[in-house]
N, C-alpha and C positions, 0 to 999 in steps of 0.2 A: 699385613698380608692379608689378603680377601678371605673370607671363610671357605670359599671352593678350594681355593690354593692348601688351606688347611685339611680340608676333607680329604685332597687328594693323597696329599703326604701322609694323613694317618691311613690311607686305606693301602697305599704303597709299603708302610710300616708292617702293617699285618701281612699282607704279601710276600715282606720278605722272612718272615720267620716261617711263614706255610713254606715257602722254596727252602729255606736252609736251615730246617728243624735239625736235622740229621747233622749236619757240621757243627752245631752249636751244642748239642749235646754231646758229641765226642771231646768237644775241646774241654766241655765242663768234666767228662770221667777224668781227661789226661791231666787239668789241672788241681782238682779237687777229690777226684774219684768220687763225684757226687751220684748217691744211690738213682736209680731209673725213676724213683716218683719224684724227686727232688729235681731231677732235670728236666720232665714233664712239666712241672709246675714252674721252672725257671724260664722256659721258653715258649710255654703256653700261657701260663696261668696270665698274664697282662692283657690276653685279648679280649676279656670282659672289659677292662679301663676302654680299650679302643672302641668298642662297640656300644659301651654307653657314651663317649663322648660322641661320636658319631652321629649318636641318635638324638644328643638333646645339647649341640654345640648351639645350635641356632636360639637356642631359648637362652643358653648361658650368655650370648655375646650381646644380646639386647639389652639397651639401656632399661635402666629401672627407674620409675616415674615414683618421685616423693614427695609428700606433702610440703606446704611452705608456709612460714609463721605470717599472722597477720600484718606485719612492718612492710613484707613485699606484696603482699595479695594487692591486685591479680597478679602471676607469675607463674613461670614452670620451670621446675626444678627436676633433675635428674641425674642420675648415676651413670657414666659413660665408662664401658670396657674396653681400656688399650693395651697393647701390647707394651713392656718394656723397653724393648728393641732388640739389643744383642744379649742373649745369655749366655755364660759358662757353665757347664756341665760337668762336673768331675767327679768319676764313678769310681767305687772300690772293686777289690779283687773276691771280696768272700760271696755274694751273689752279683755276679759281672754283667748277667745279660738283664735281669728284671731291674736291677737298681740303676741301670741306663735308661730303659725304656719308658719304666712306670712315669720319673718326673719328666721324660722328655713327650709324651702324650700331652702333659698339661702345659707345656712349653709352646709346642706346636699349635695346640688348640687355643692358646692365648693370643697366638700370631705373632710370636717371635724369631728372629734368627738364634741360631744356636751353633757354639762351638763345643763339640764331646770331647771331653780327654778321657779316654777308657783307662784303667790302672794297668800297667806294663806288668805288675806281678803274676797277674792271672792271663801269662803272656800267650797261652792257646785262643781262650778267647777276644782277647784283644786282636789277636792276627784275623779271625773271622770277621769281628766286626771291622776293622779297618778295611776289609777285602769284600764285604757286601753291601755295606751303608751306601756308599756313592753310587752304586750300581741302581738302587731303587729311588735315592730322595733325591731333593733337587740339592744339589752341591753347590750350589750360588750362595744357599740359606740356610743349610745343615752341612758343616762341616766335621771332619773327625782328626785330630793331632795324637799322634803317638807318642811316645817318650816316657821318661821317667820324670824324677824330679827336677831337675834342670828346666826341661821343658816346662814344668808346669809353672815353675818360678817366674818365667819368662811372660807366660799367661798371664799370670797373677799381677803383672806391672801395667797391664793393660786396662785402660778406662770400661770395661765394660759395665751394660746397664743393669746387671743380675748375675748374679754369683748363686750357683747350688752345688752344693760339695757334701759327699756321703763319705764319711772314715773317723778317724779317732780325733777324739779332744783335742789333741794335743796339735794334731796338723790342723784342725777346725781353727784353733786359735790364730795359727798363720795365715790361713785363709783371710779371716775377720780383720785381721791387723792391715794385711794389704787391701783388702776392699775398702778399708777405712781411710787411705790416702785418697780414693776416690769418691769416696761417700758413696761406695755401691754397697746396694742392700742385698743380704745376705739370705740363705738358705740352708741352714747347717743341719744335717741327719748325722748325729755322733754316736754316742755310745753310753758306756760308764757299768756300772756294776748293778744288774737288776736282779733284787730279790724277791724271793718266792717264801710264802708264808704258808705252811700248813699246821693249819688250826687241831684242835684236839676233836673239835664234831665233824670228822670225814670220815670217807670211806679210802682208809689208805690205797687197798688195792686198785681200786679205778685209779686214784690221781696218782698214783705211781707211774702207769700207763702214760700218761698224757705229759706227766714231769720228765720222765728217763727221754722220750720221743723229742719234746721242745728242746732240752738239754742238748743230747746227743746228735740232733741230726746236722750234717752237713761238718761233724766232728768238732759240736759246739762254735762253730763260727759264724754265728748269727747275732747279730747287732740287739735284737730283741729276747734272745735265749737266755734263761735263768741263769744267773752267775753264781749265786750262792742261795741256799736254802735255811731257813727258820720254822724248826718243828717242833712242836710242841712235845715236852720231854715225855710225856705220857705215851706218846705215838712214835717216839723217836726209834727205839731199839725194831719196833715193827716195820717201820718206813726202812730202816737200812738193811732189813732181811729182803723185803720187798725189792729194794730198788736191785740189789745184788742179782735177784732172781730175773728181772725183768731185764738186765743188760744179758744175762746169757741168752735169753729167750728170744731178743731182738737178734744180738749179733753172735751167737754162738759161745763154744767154749774159748775161743779162740777171736777174737774180733777182726785181728789182722786178716784173717781169711774172707772176712765176710764182706759178701759185693755190696751191703747196705751202708759200711762203716766207711766213713769219708779219711781223706788226707788232711793234713796241715798243708797249708799251701806253699810253705818253701822251710827249708833245713834251720835257715835264721830264725822263724817263729817255732820251730820244734824245738831248738836249742832254749828261746826263753821259757817257753814250758816245761822244759826239762828242770830247768832253776830252779821253777816254782815248786815241783814236785822234790826234787832235791831237798829244799829249803822246808818243806813240810813231809818228810819222808816217814817221820814216826805217826803222822795221822791218816797214811794211805790204808784203806781199808779193803780197797778194790780198784784193778787195774794197778797204774805205776812204770808198766813198760813201756821205753821208749826205740825205736829204730830210728835212727835220724836220716839213712841213707835213702830208706823208702819212705820219708816223710810219716810214718805212724807215731801216736800216741793213742794208748789204751786208753779206751773209756774210764776213767778214774773217780773213785769218792773218797773226799780227804773228810775224816770225821773231827770236827772242833780243832781247827788249827787254828794259831795264834790271830788274833786280830790284827798283830802288825808284821804278819808273814807276809812275804812276798804274794801270795796267791790271794790276799785280801787286799793288798796294796793298790793294785791296777787289775783292770779289765783282764779277764783271762781271754774270752776270745779264743776258746780251745776246749778241748773234751776234759775238762778237770772240774769235779764240783764240790765245793765245800758245804757241809751240812753241818748245822749246829743246833743242840737242843737248846728250847727256850723254856720258861716257866709260865709265861702268860703272853696275848695277845699285847700288853701293855709293853713289855720288853721286847717284843718283836719290833713295835710301833717306835720306840727309842731309839733302838739300833739302826732301822732307815734312816730316822730323821736326823743322827748324827752323822750321815754319811751324804755326799753331793746327790742332787735330784736325779735320780736314773731314768733311763728312756723307756723302762717298762716296770712293773711290779704285777706280781703273780698272788692270789690268792685261793686257795684249796681249803674251803671251808663251806659247810650247811646251815651256819647259823647265820642267819642275816644280820642281824646288830651287830656280830664281830665285821661282816663284811664290810657294812657300813661305815662303820669307826674306825676300821685302816683306809678307804677311801677318802676319807672326810679328813683325816687328820695327818695323813702324808702327802707328796706333791710326785709325779712322774709323768713323761709323755703319755704314758698309757695303761691301762690296769686289765688285767684277764683274771676272770673271777672262774674259777674251776675250769681253766684252759690255758695253755701256753702258745705264744706266738701268733694264733690266729687271727687276733684283733688287728692286725697290719693288713689282712686283706680284705677287712669290710671295707666295700666302696665307701659307704655312708659313715664313715668315722676318720677323721682325720690321723695322718701319721705324721709323728714327729715329737720331738724332745722339748725339755724345759729346763732353764738353765744350762746347765755344763753338758747335758745330753742332747741339746739342740735347739733352734728356733727355727719357727715356721711348719708347715706343715704339707703334704699333699696327701692325695689318694682321691678318685672321683674329680665332683667338684670340685674339692678343696685343693687339687691340681690347677684348676684352671685360673682360679682365684688367688694363689699363689703366686701365679707368673702374669699376671694382669695387674695394671694399676686402675683403680676408681679414681675416675676423674668426676668432679662434682662440677655439674653446670647450672646457673641460675640464667634464664632467658625472661625477659619483660619487654613490652609494647613500650613508644616513647612517646606516652601518654601524659598528660599533665601531672605533676607531682602535687600534694596537698603542700602549700605554702610553709606548715611547721617545719618541713625536713630540714630546711635550709638556713643558715645564720644570715643575719644575727637572730640568736635566741633569746628573743623578750620573756618577760615573765608569762605571756599567754601562752606562748609556742611550748615554753617549759611544763606549763599545766596541761595543755593537751598532750604532749607527749607522756606526763606520766599517767595518765588517763587511758591512754591507750595500752601503757603497762599493764596498769593494772585489769585492763578487760582481757590482755593476755594471760593474766594471772587465774583467772576466772572463768577463761573460755571451756575448760574441760567441764565445770559444773553448768555453763551456760548450754553446751552440745547436748548434755544429757537431759537436761531441763526442755531443751526444743526437741528433743526425739521423745521424749514422754509425752509433750502436749498435742505431737503430731500423731502419734500412736491413740490417744485419747481423741483428736477431733475425727480420726479415721473410724474408730469402734462408734462414736456417735454418730456418724454420718452413715453408716452400714446399717446402724439400727433404725433410723429416719427411714432409709431407704425400704428394708425390711417390712416397717409398719403402716407404709403407704402403699405396699403391693400385696396386704393381704386379702 
């Protein structure tokens, strides 16, 4: 698709949300009881992505010239950005607007056609998506398919050129297995148990404010939310008290009545979380209340549940927060590395050596230092997982690159070639080719010497000119 088409679709996408922001926010409130700040972020936060892409797309789509080796000189080498073709975009229910739009911006910018499968679980948002997108976007090339798992399975049988899936690791494996039938490349933004480390050298009061916010926003249903915390034993009791106080400050004595505390997306998910609470009920130090009919699970702190408990065996994806005292940074690193690679890792510390040690000795999709969640919205950083937490990344220019194929192109004239290129390879030809290889080996040194001589001769010429014109 032409760059003009891409720009038109991006402008229309922006207009779609300008015109229908209220309908999307109300749908988010109905599906997730999402607080007003998150509603605005979910419906307006990606406008920056669209503006950035519109302002820089001409630069991104331009072919990139690269150097050529001596063996193909003279020649012109370039990387040409081309669309994959038709992309399948399967979005989740927890942030059912932004996790469609953010990758979609990259899909469109790269010039792909796309089929979007919104989550049926966030049914009200899905209904608004299905009713608004066709009114603003080119329906020949951007289509919406509604439905549940059966429809998704049918779609996955088709030979798409690229698949982007956001959701659980278990379903991610099924998507990848289906994609393998057609050797379709995939972008998987999954999840896992993202750890949070609280060092001894930390301002606990300030740290807790950011940690509790990042954990319990959207009732903990955030793929990069801290899943569990490893807290230095000397600060554990202080952290526990500060966390309880912070929950009360944010959501009141009864969070169920707070307009700022979300709801679990479905009764089935409430039951899953309830089983986790009951399995570790002796560890609950705050919260633990459940109202399945209202889809309410209280913000809950659990002190040192068993490592084999249900809450530590699976990704929580809800407002339950297991806390563990650790004796040292080394112990925290050992625990993190004993588990699958997470989507995010958080470090709260003022000790730069400890921060660097954790970053260098662990692996995760992304890291937040003295902050939670917000690395996800930095347009200059890639957002994605590693290993079981996903593959591929998007955000800003990374989105364009993720949905573009970089095609290698070498162009030469049809002038005469040196005779030693082609068979038969006589001893003289082989010697000549070996000399060319030796020359290539020392080409870096030759270039440096040549540049040095050029600078020297230039300086001498300037000196001579000045002496003659005194």
